[in-house]
N, CA, C and O atoms as a Maestro MAE file, in Angstrom:
{
 s_m_m2io_version
 :::
 2.0.0
}

f_m_ct {
 s_m_title
 :::
 protein
 m_atom[248] {
  # First column is atom index #
  i_m_mmod_type
  r_m_x_coord
  r_m_y_coord
  r_m_z_coord
  i_m_residue_number
  s_m_chain_name
  s_m_pdb_residue_name
  s_m_pdb_atom_name
  i_m_atomic_number
  :::
  1 25 6.249 -12.189 -1.957 1 A "UNK " " N  " 7
  2 3 6.115 -11.975 -0.529 1 A "UNK " " CA " 6
  3 2 4.673 -11.612 -0.187 1 A "UNK " " C  " 6
  4 15 4.114 -12.128 0.781 1 A "UNK " " O  " 8
  5 25 4.076 -10.733 -0.972 2 A "UNK " " N  " 7
  6 3 2.702 -10.305 -0.701 2 A "UNK " " CA " 6
  7 2 1.759 -11.501 -0.756 2 A "UNK " " C  " 6
  8 15 0.890 -11.644 0.104 2 A "UNK " " O  " 8
  9 25 1.921 -12.357 -1.755 3 A "UNK " " N  " 7
  10 3 1.042 -13.521 -1.883 3 A "UNK " " CA " 6
  11 2 1.145 -14.443 -0.678 3 A "UNK " " C  " 6
  12 15 0.137 -14.973 -0.212 3 A "UNK " " O  " 8
  13 25 2.355 -14.637 -0.173 4 A "UNK " " N  " 7
  14 3 2.564 -15.491 0.999 4 A "UNK " " CA " 6
  15 2 1.866 -14.891 2.213 4 A "UNK " " C  " 6
  16 15 1.187 -15.599 2.956 4 A "UNK " " O  " 8
  17 25 2.034 -13.589 2.413 5 A "UNK " " N  " 7
  18 3 1.414 -12.929 3.564 5 A "UNK " " CA " 6
  19 2 -0.108 -12.936 3.461 5 A "UNK " " C  " 6
  20 15 -0.800 -13.133 4.460 5 A "UNK " " O  " 8
  21 25 -0.624 -12.724 2.266 6 A "UNK " " N  " 7
  22 3 -2.078 -12.739 2.086 6 A "UNK " " CA " 6
  23 2 -2.654 -14.129 2.333 6 A "UNK " " C  " 6
  24 15 -3.746 -14.260 2.887 6 A "UNK " " O  " 8
  25 25 -1.926 -15.163 1.927 7 A "UNK " " N  " 7
  26 3 -2.388 -16.533 2.122 7 A "UNK " " CA " 6
  27 2 -2.504 -16.873 3.606 7 A "UNK " " C  " 6
  28 15 -3.387 -17.632 4.005 7 A "UNK " " O  " 8
  29 25 -1.622 -16.315 4.412 8 A "UNK " " N  " 7
  30 3 -1.658 -16.577 5.853 8 A "UNK " " CA " 6
  31 2 -2.838 -15.885 6.522 8 A "UNK " " C  " 6
  32 15 -3.364 -16.380 7.519 8 A "UNK " " O  " 8
  33 25 -3.259 -14.740 5.979 9 A "UNK " " N  " 7
  34 3 -4.430 -14.010 6.461 9 A "UNK " " CA " 6
  35 2 -4.438 -13.843 7.985 9 A "UNK " " C  " 6
  36 15 -5.434 -14.131 8.648 9 A "UNK " " O  " 8
  37 25 -3.324 -13.379 8.516 10 A "UNK " " N  " 7
  38 3 -3.212 -13.152 9.952 10 A "UNK " " CA " 6
  39 2 -2.878 -11.684 10.214 10 A "UNK " " C  " 6
  40 15 -2.006 -11.117 9.557 10 A "UNK " " O  " 8
  41 25 -3.566 -11.077 11.165 11 A "UNK " " N  " 7
  42 3 -3.324 -9.663 11.475 11 A "UNK " " CA " 6
  43 2 -1.878 -9.349 11.859 11 A "UNK " " C  " 6
  44 15 -1.422 -8.222 11.670 11 A "UNK " " O  " 8
  45 25 -1.163 -10.319 12.389 12 A "UNK " " N  " 7
  46 3 0.222 -10.035 12.794 12 A "UNK " " CA " 6
  47 2 1.121 -9.720 11.605 12 A "UNK " " C  " 6
  48 15 2.219 -9.192 11.783 12 A "UNK " " O  " 8
  49 25 0.676 -10.035 10.409 13 A "UNK " " N  " 7
  50 3 1.459 -9.742 9.207 13 A "UNK " " CA " 6
  51 2 1.063 -8.416 8.560 13 A "UNK " " C  " 6
  52 15 1.617 -8.048 7.524 13 A "UNK " " O  " 8
  53 25 0.123 -7.705 9.149 14 A "UNK " " N  " 7
  54 3 -0.347 -6.453 8.544 14 A "UNK " " CA " 6
  55 2 0.768 -5.436 8.351 14 A "UNK " " C  " 6
  56 15 0.806 -4.759 7.324 14 A "UNK " " O  " 8
  57 25 1.682 -5.313 9.319 15 A "UNK " " N  " 7
  58 3 2.756 -4.323 9.163 15 A "UNK " " CA " 6
  59 2 3.662 -4.686 7.992 15 A "UNK " " C  " 6
  60 15 4.145 -3.799 7.288 15 A "UNK " " O  " 8
  61 25 3.900 -5.978 7.775 16 A "UNK " " N  " 7
  62 3 4.716 -6.403 6.634 16 A "UNK " " CA " 6
  63 2 3.981 -6.133 5.323 16 A "UNK " " C  " 6
  64 15 4.592 -5.707 4.343 16 A "UNK " " O  " 8
  65 25 2.675 -6.378 5.306 17 A "UNK " " N  " 7
  66 3 1.887 -6.086 4.107 17 A "UNK " " CA " 6
  67 2 1.902 -4.600 3.798 17 A "UNK " " C  " 6
  68 15 2.048 -4.201 2.643 17 A "UNK " " O  " 8
  69 25 1.751 -3.784 4.829 18 A "UNK " " N  " 7
  70 3 1.775 -2.335 4.633 18 A "UNK " " CA " 6
  71 2 3.116 -1.903 4.058 18 A "UNK " " C  " 6
  72 15 3.166 -1.054 3.168 18 A "UNK " " O  " 8
  73 25 4.195 -2.478 4.556 19 A "UNK " " N  " 7
  74 3 5.522 -2.126 4.036 19 A "UNK " " CA " 6
  75 2 5.656 -2.532 2.572 19 A "UNK " " C  " 6
  76 15 6.161 -1.758 1.759 19 A "UNK " " O  " 8
  77 25 5.210 -3.731 2.233 20 A "UNK " " N  " 7
  78 3 5.270 -4.186 0.836 20 A "UNK " " CA " 6
  79 2 4.437 -3.285 -0.071 20 A "UNK " " C  " 6
  80 15 4.893 -2.874 -1.138 20 A "UNK " " O  " 8
  81 25 3.225 -2.985 0.356 21 A "UNK " " N  " 7
  82 3 2.355 -2.125 -0.441 21 A "UNK " " CA " 6
  83 2 2.939 -0.721 -0.586 21 A "UNK " " C  " 6
  84 15 2.768 -0.082 -1.624 21 A "UNK " " O  " 8
  85 25 3.622 -0.244 0.445 22 A "UNK " " N  " 7
  86 3 4.254 1.081 0.366 22 A "UNK " " CA " 6
  87 2 5.325 1.104 -0.711 22 A "UNK " " C  " 6
  88 15 5.382 2.030 -1.520 22 A "UNK " " O  " 8
  89 25 6.176 0.078 -0.719 23 A "UNK " " N  " 7
  90 3 7.222 0.015 -1.741 23 A "UNK " " CA " 6
  91 2 6.607 -0.041 -3.132 23 A "UNK " " C  " 6
  92 15 7.079 0.626 -4.053 23 A "UNK " " O  " 8
  93 25 5.557 -0.835 -3.283 24 A "UNK " " N  " 7
  94 3 4.912 -0.939 -4.591 24 A "UNK " " CA " 6
  95 2 4.225 0.370 -4.975 24 A "UNK " " C  " 6
  96 15 4.259 0.772 -6.138 24 A "UNK " " O  " 8
  97 25 3.610 1.024 -4.017 25 A "UNK " " N  " 7
  98 3 2.983 2.321 -4.283 25 A "UNK " " CA " 6
  99 2 3.993 3.347 -4.755 25 A "UNK " " C  " 6
  100 15 3.749 4.077 -5.716 25 A "UNK " " O  " 8
  101 25 5.145 3.400 -4.066 26 A "UNK " " N  " 7
  102 3 6.208 4.332 -4.471 26 A "UNK " " CA " 6
  103 2 6.770 3.966 -5.846 26 A "UNK " " C  " 6
  104 15 7.027 4.841 -6.673 26 A "UNK " " O  " 8
  105 25 6.958 2.674 -6.080 27 A "UNK " " N  " 7
  106 3 7.506 2.229 -7.361 27 A "UNK " " CA " 6
  107 2 6.627 2.717 -8.516 27 A "UNK " " C  " 6
  108 15 7.113 3.322 -9.471 27 A "UNK " " O  " 8
  109 25 5.333 2.442 -8.408 28 A "UNK " " N  " 7
  110 3 4.436 2.840 -9.492 28 A "UNK " " CA " 6
  111 2 4.272 4.349 -9.583 28 A "UNK " " C  " 6
  112 15 4.040 4.885 -10.667 28 A "UNK " " O  " 8
  113 25 4.391 5.031 -8.464 29 A "UNK " " N  " 7
  114 3 4.359 6.493 -8.484 29 A "UNK " " CA " 6
  115 2 5.550 7.032 -9.276 29 A "UNK " " C  " 6
  116 15 5.399 7.941 -10.093 29 A "UNK " " O  " 8
  117 25 6.727 6.470 -9.032 30 A "UNK " " N  " 7
  118 3 7.928 6.902 -9.756 30 A "UNK " " CA " 6
  119 2 7.853 6.569 -11.245 30 A "UNK " " C  " 6
  120 15 8.454 7.258 -12.069 30 A "UNK " " O  " 8
  121 25 7.114 5.515 -11.588 31 A "UNK " " N  " 7
  122 3 6.945 5.131 -12.991 31 A "UNK " " CA " 6
  123 2 5.802 5.908 -13.652 31 A "UNK " " C  " 6
  124 15 5.476 5.666 -14.814 31 A "UNK " " O  " 8
  125 25 5.198 6.837 -12.914 32 A "UNK " " N  " 7
  126 3 4.059 7.641 -13.378 32 A "UNK " " CA " 6
  127 2 2.828 6.799 -13.707 32 A "UNK " " C  " 6
  128 15 1.978 7.211 -14.496 32 A "UNK " " O  " 8
  129 25 2.740 5.621 -13.097 33 A "UNK " " N  " 7
  130 3 1.555 4.776 -13.232 33 A "UNK " " CA " 6
  131 2 0.677 5.063 -12.010 33 A "UNK " " C  " 6
  132 15 0.641 4.294 -11.050 33 A "UNK " " O  " 8
  133 25 -0.019 6.185 -12.080 34 A "UNK " " N  " 7
  134 3 -0.750 6.688 -10.921 34 A "UNK " " CA " 6
  135 2 -1.919 5.793 -10.518 34 A "UNK " " C  " 6
  136 15 -2.217 5.665 -9.331 34 A "UNK " " O  " 8
  137 25 -2.572 5.183 -11.477 35 A "UNK " " N  " 7
  138 3 -3.713 4.320 -11.163 35 A "UNK " " CA " 6
  139 2 -3.269 3.117 -10.331 35 A "UNK " " C  " 6
  140 15 -3.908 2.774 -9.336 35 A "UNK " " O  " 8
  141 25 -2.180 2.485 -10.739 36 A "UNK " " N  " 7
  142 3 -1.679 1.330 -9.994 36 A "UNK " " CA " 6
  143 2 -1.138 1.755 -8.643 36 A "UNK " " C  " 6
  144 15 -1.327 1.059 -7.646 36 A "UNK " " O  " 8
  145 25 -0.468 2.888 -8.609 37 A "UNK " " N  " 7
  146 3 0.041 3.411 -7.347 37 A "UNK " " CA " 6
  147 2 -1.110 3.631 -6.367 37 A "UNK " " C  " 6
  148 15 -1.005 3.265 -5.197 37 A "UNK " " O  " 8
  149 25 -2.195 4.220 -6.834 38 A "UNK " " N  " 7
  150 3 -3.360 4.469 -5.978 38 A "UNK " " CA " 6
  151 2 -3.934 3.167 -5.425 38 A "UNK " " C  " 6
  152 15 -4.379 3.116 -4.278 38 A "UNK " " O  " 8
  153 25 -3.923 2.114 -6.245 39 A "UNK " " N  " 7
  154 3 -4.435 0.823 -5.788 39 A "UNK " " CA " 6
  155 2 -3.675 0.347 -4.554 39 A "UNK " " C  " 6
  156 15 -4.276 -0.131 -3.592 39 A "UNK " " O  " 8
  157 25 -2.345 0.480 -4.589 40 A "UNK " " N  " 7
  158 3 -1.544 0.011 -3.456 40 A "UNK " " CA " 6
  159 2 -1.726 0.891 -2.231 40 A "UNK " " C  " 6
  160 15 -1.772 0.384 -1.110 40 A "UNK " " O  " 8
  161 25 -1.829 2.198 -2.424 41 A "UNK " " N  " 7
  162 3 -2.060 3.075 -1.271 41 A "UNK " " CA " 6
  163 2 -3.425 2.789 -0.662 41 A "UNK " " C  " 6
  164 15 -3.578 2.824 0.559 41 A "UNK " " O  " 8
  165 25 -4.412 2.507 -1.495 42 A "UNK " " N  " 7
  166 3 -5.738 2.179 -0.976 42 A "UNK " " CA " 6
  167 2 -5.756 0.835 -0.253 42 A "UNK " " C  " 6
  168 15 -6.528 0.653 0.689 42 A "UNK " " O  " 8
  169 25 -4.922 -0.099 -0.676 43 A "UNK " " N  " 7
  170 3 -4.809 -1.376 0.039 43 A "UNK " " CA " 6
  171 2 -4.263 -1.147 1.443 43 A "UNK " " C  " 6
  172 15 -4.675 -1.810 2.396 43 A "UNK " " O  " 8
  173 25 -3.335 -0.204 1.562 44 A "UNK " " N  " 7
  174 3 -2.811 0.138 2.887 44 A "UNK " " CA " 6
  175 2 -3.933 0.708 3.746 44 A "UNK " " C  " 6
  176 15 -4.077 0.337 4.910 44 A "UNK " " O  " 8
  177 25 -4.724 1.604 3.178 45 A "UNK " " N  " 7
  178 3 -5.806 2.220 3.944 45 A "UNK " " CA " 6
  179 2 -6.893 1.214 4.316 45 A "UNK " " C  " 6
  180 15 -7.598 1.408 5.307 45 A "UNK " " O  " 8
  181 25 -7.037 0.148 3.542 46 A "UNK " " N  " 7
  182 3 -7.986 -0.906 3.907 46 A "UNK " " CA " 6
  183 2 -7.524 -1.638 5.170 46 A "UNK " " C  " 6
  184 15 -8.341 -2.118 5.956 46 A "UNK " " O  " 8
  185 25 -6.207 -1.714 5.351 47 A "UNK " " N  " 7
  186 3 -5.638 -2.346 6.544 47 A "UNK " " CA " 6
  187 2 -5.596 -1.358 7.695 47 A "UNK " " C  " 6
  188 15 -5.959 -1.686 8.824 47 A "UNK " " O  " 8
  189 25 -5.145 -0.137 7.398 48 A "UNK " " N  " 7
  190 3 -4.980 0.902 8.424 48 A "UNK " " CA " 6
  191 2 -5.484 2.238 7.873 48 A "UNK " " C  " 6
  192 15 -4.729 2.972 7.235 48 A "UNK " " O  " 8
  193 25 -6.749 2.550 8.118 49 A "UNK " " N  " 7
  194 3 -7.337 3.779 7.568 49 A "UNK " " CA " 6
  195 2 -6.656 5.070 8.019 49 A "UNK " " C  " 6
  196 15 -6.860 6.113 7.397 49 A "UNK " " O  " 8
  197 25 -5.868 5.027 9.064 50 A "UNK " " N  " 7
  198 3 -5.211 6.239 9.565 50 A "UNK " " CA " 6
  199 2 -3.756 6.343 9.117 50 A "UNK " " C  " 6
  200 15 -3.026 7.203 9.610 50 A "UNK " " O  " 8
  201 25 -3.325 5.494 8.201 51 A "UNK " " N  " 7
  202 3 -1.928 5.501 7.769 51 A "UNK " " CA " 6
  203 2 -1.595 6.831 7.090 51 A "UNK " " C  " 6
  204 15 -2.098 7.143 6.011 51 A "UNK " " O  " 8
  205 25 -0.739 7.599 7.752 52 A "UNK " " N  " 7
  206 3 -0.407 8.948 7.281 52 A "UNK " " CA " 6
  207 2 0.324 8.928 5.943 52 A "UNK " " C  " 6
  208 15 0.080 9.785 5.094 52 A "UNK " " O  " 8
  209 25 1.211 7.966 5.748 53 A "UNK " " N  " 7
  210 3 1.981 7.895 4.505 53 A "UNK " " CA " 6
  211 2 1.055 7.661 3.317 53 A "UNK " " C  " 6
  212 15 1.174 8.332 2.291 53 A "UNK " " O  " 8
  213 25 0.144 6.721 3.453 54 A "UNK " " N  " 7
  214 3 -0.789 6.422 2.364 54 A "UNK " " CA " 6
  215 2 -1.695 7.619 2.083 54 A "UNK " " C  " 6
  216 15 -1.953 7.952 0.927 54 A "UNK " " O  " 8
  217 25 -2.169 8.254 3.137 55 A "UNK " " N  " 7
  218 3 -3.026 9.430 2.946 55 A "UNK " " CA " 6
  219 2 -2.284 10.565 2.253 55 A "UNK " " C  " 6
  220 15 -2.846 11.228 1.381 55 A "UNK " " O  " 8
  221 25 -1.023 10.798 2.630 56 A "UNK " " N  " 7
  222 3 -0.231 11.851 1.975 56 A "UNK " " CA " 6
  223 2 0.023 11.504 0.514 56 A "UNK " " C  " 6
  224 15 -0.068 12.368 -0.358 56 A "UNK " " O  " 8
  225 25 0.341 10.240 0.249 57 A "UNK " " N  " 7
  226 3 0.610 9.828 -1.131 57 A "UNK " " CA " 6
  227 2 -0.626 10.027 -2.001 57 A "UNK " " C  " 6
  228 15 -0.529 10.543 -3.115 57 A "UNK " " O  " 8
  229 25 -1.773 9.623 -1.500 58 A "UNK " " N  " 7
  230 3 -3.006 9.791 -2.276 58 A "UNK " " CA " 6
  231 2 -3.346 11.260 -2.479 58 A "UNK " " C  " 6
  232 15 -3.832 11.641 -3.544 58 A "UNK " " O  " 8
  233 25 -3.100 12.080 -1.480 59 A "UNK " " N  " 7
  234 3 -3.323 13.521 -1.641 59 A "UNK " " CA " 6
  235 2 -2.409 14.095 -2.717 59 A "UNK " " C  " 6
  236 15 -2.809 14.991 -3.459 59 A "UNK " " O  " 8
  237 25 -1.192 13.587 -2.802 60 A "UNK " " N  " 7
  238 3 -0.236 14.060 -3.800 60 A "UNK " " CA " 6
  239 2 -0.573 13.619 -5.211 60 A "UNK " " C  " 6
  240 15 -0.236 14.303 -6.177 60 A "UNK " " O  " 8
  241 25 -1.232 12.485 -5.333 61 A "UNK " " N  " 7
  242 3 -1.593 11.955 -6.651 61 A "UNK " " CA " 6
  243 2 -2.809 12.681 -7.208 61 A "UNK " " C  " 6
  244 15 -2.911 12.852 -8.422 61 A "UNK " " O  " 8
  245 25 -3.713 13.103 -6.374 62 A "UNK " " N  " 7
  246 3 -4.970 13.730 -6.823 62 A "UNK " " CA " 6
  247 2 -4.761 14.973 -7.607 62 A "UNK " " C  " 6
  248 15 -5.727 15.598 -8.043 62 A "UNK " " O  " 8
  :::
 }
 m_bond[247] {
  # First column is bond index #
  i_m_from
  i_m_to
  i_m_order
  :::
  1 1 2 1
  2 2 3 1
  3 3 4 2
  4 3 5 1
  5 5 6 1
  6 6 7 1
  7 7 8 2
  8 7 9 1
  9 9 10 1
  10 10 11 1
  11 11 12 2
  12 11 13 1
  13 13 14 1
  14 14 15 1
  15 15 16 2
  16 15 17 1
  17 17 18 1
  18 18 19 1
  19 19 20 2
  20 19 21 1
  21 21 22 1
  22 22 23 1
  23 23 24 2
  24 23 25 1
  25 25 26 1
  26 26 27 1
  27 27 28 2
  28 27 29 1
  29 29 30 1
  30 30 31 1
  31 31 32 2
  32 31 33 1
  33 33 34 1
  34 34 35 1
  35 35 36 2
  36 35 37 1
  37 37 38 1
  38 38 39 1
  39 39 40 2
  40 39 41 1
  41 41 42 1
  42 42 43 1
  43 43 44 2
  44 43 45 1
  45 45 46 1
  46 46 47 1
  47 47 48 2
  48 47 49 1
  49 49 50 1
  50 50 51 1
  51 51 52 2
  52 51 53 1
  53 53 54 1
  54 54 55 1
  55 55 56 2
  56 55 57 1
  57 57 58 1
  58 58 59 1
  59 59 60 2
  60 59 61 1
  61 61 62 1
  62 62 63 1
  63 63 64 2
  64 63 65 1
  65 65 66 1
  66 66 67 1
  67 67 68 2
  68 67 69 1
  69 69 70 1
  70 70 71 1
  71 71 72 2
  72 71 73 1
  73 73 74 1
  74 74 75 1
  75 75 76 2
  76 75 77 1
  77 77 78 1
  78 78 79 1
  79 79 80 2
  80 79 81 1
  81 81 82 1
  82 82 83 1
  83 83 84 2
  84 83 85 1
  85 85 86 1
  86 86 87 1
  87 87 88 2
  88 87 89 1
  89 89 90 1
  90 90 91 1
  91 91 92 2
  92 91 93 1
  93 93 94 1
  94 94 95 1
  95 95 96 2
  96 95 97 1
  97 97 98 1
  98 98 99 1
  99 99 100 2
  100 99 101 1
  101 101 102 1
  102 102 103 1
  103 103 104 2
  104 103 105 1
  105 105 106 1
  106 106 107 1
  107 107 108 2
  108 107 109 1
  109 109 110 1
  110 110 111 1
  111 111 112 2
  112 111 113 1
  113 113 114 1
  114 114 115 1
  115 115 116 2
  116 115 117 1
  117 117 118 1
  118 118 119 1
  119 119 120 2
  120 119 121 1
  121 121 122 1
  122 122 123 1
  123 123 124 2
  124 123 125 1
  125 125 126 1
  126 126 127 1
  127 127 128 2
  128 127 129 1
  129 129 130 1
  130 130 131 1
  131 131 132 2
  132 131 133 1
  133 133 134 1
  134 134 135 1
  135 135 136 2
  136 135 137 1
  137 137 138 1
  138 138 139 1
  139 139 140 2
  140 139 141 1
  141 141 142 1
  142 142 143 1
  143 143 144 2
  144 143 145 1
  145 145 146 1
  146 146 147 1
  147 147 148 2
  148 147 149 1
  149 149 150 1
  150 150 151 1
  151 151 152 2
  152 151 153 1
  153 153 154 1
  154 154 155 1
  155 155 156 2
  156 155 157 1
  157 157 158 1
  158 158 159 1
  159 159 160 2
  160 159 161 1
  161 161 162 1
  162 162 163 1
  163 163 164 2
  164 163 165 1
  165 165 166 1
  166 166 167 1
  167 167 168 2
  168 167 169 1
  169 169 170 1
  170 170 171 1
  171 171 172 2
  172 171 173 1
  173 173 174 1
  174 174 175 1
  175 175 176 2
  176 175 177 1
  177 177 178 1
  178 178 179 1
  179 179 180 2
  180 179 181 1
  181 181 182 1
  182 182 183 1
  183 183 184 2
  184 183 185 1
  185 185 186 1
  186 186 187 1
  187 187 188 2
  188 187 189 1
  189 189 190 1
  190 190 191 1
  191 191 192 2
  192 191 193 1
  193 193 194 1
  194 194 195 1
  195 195 196 2
  196 195 197 1
  197 197 198 1
  198 198 199 1
  199 199 200 2
  200 199 201 1
  201 201 202 1
  202 202 203 1
  203 203 204 2
  204 203 205 1
  205 205 206 1
  206 206 207 1
  207 207 208 2
  208 207 209 1
  209 209 210 1
  210 210 211 1
  211 211 212 2
  212 211 213 1
  213 213 214 1
  214 214 215 1
  215 215 216 2
  216 215 217 1
  217 217 218 1
  218 218 219 1
  219 219 220 2
  220 219 221 1
  221 221 222 1
  222 222 223 1
  223 223 224 2
  224 223 225 1
  225 225 226 1
  226 226 227 1
  227 227 228 2
  228 227 229 1
  229 229 230 1
  230 230 231 1
  231 231 232 2
  232 231 233 1
  233 233 234 1
  234 234 235 1
  235 235 236 2
  236 235 237 1
  237 237 238 1
  238 238 239 1
  239 239 240 2
  240 239 241 1
  241 241 242 1
  242 242 243 1
  243 243 244 2
  244 243 245 1
  245 245 246 1
  246 246 247 1
  247 247 248 2
  :::
 }
}
């Protein structure tokens, strides 16, 4: 799903990308793969720097 949305490169898909990245961030967080989890949270912040969920997750990982 992420690859399809990225290929379209349209801002209207940003909310779907954020949702996908959130699920992946949580997944890797639960697997204790903090580096990969951080990558997904940072991808969210690249789309929406004010995303509260991503900011809280990154604060929790630090």
